[in-house]
N, C-alpha and C positions, 0 to 999 in steps of 0.2 A: 503494501495498500505506499502511494506517493507521500509523503509530507506535505502540507499545505500549513501556510504561515497564518496562525490565529486560530490553528485547530487541532487537539491534542487527545488522544487517546489515553484512557486511562486501564491499567489489566489487572485481571484478575492474581490467589496465586497459579491458579493454572495456566496464563498467561493468554486469558481470552478478553476483549474485547467485553468492560464493561459497562463503560463509563465519558464520553464526551466533554469537552471542555473548549465552548466557543470562545470568542473574541466577541463581547457585546459591542466595540465601540467597531470595529471593523467588518461583522454578520449581520448584526441587530436587528439593523430592516429590513433584512432580507428573511429573518426571523418569527420579524414579530407578526405576519399571521398563523405558524405556525402556533408561535406561544400564548400570543389571543383566543385560537382555537382551543388548549387544551388549559386556559381558563390562568393563567399568569400574567400577571398585571406587570407591562413592563413601563420603562422611565419615562417614556413618552404619553402613554396613554396617562403617565399619573401627571404630568405637567397641562393633558388637554384639560382635565377635571380642572384641573387648577384655577386655567383658564376659564371656563362655565362657569366654574363657583364666583370668579373672581369680580366676573360678568354682570353677572348677578348681585351682587352685592353691592352694599348701601354706601351711599355718600357722606360729607360728614354732615351737612347739614341732615340728612333725611334719621342719621343718625340720632342728633343732638335732638330733635326735636320727638321721637320714640323714645330717649330714654325724660326727657320731659312730660312726658303724657303718661308715662308708667309711675314716676316717682308722683302726679297729681290725682294720682288717683289711688295713692298708696293713706290706708285708713291711718294718717294726723290725728294727734292728739291736735283738736281747735281751743 
């Protein structure tokens, strides 16, 4: 088997290939569909999730208004 840069096979005590180590920086984009299919989150998926959440986030003014409204509804003693 030819050696390929960024891919290493690991053998068991019998000399059989049991694991493969793959450089994700080099081959991650090509592996992404396979990893997604078996349910593994990839770095880019995590970044995508963050970006979606960030777009739906509150602005500073919206946050301030929500906090003020919440505080005004608290059962303060008068």
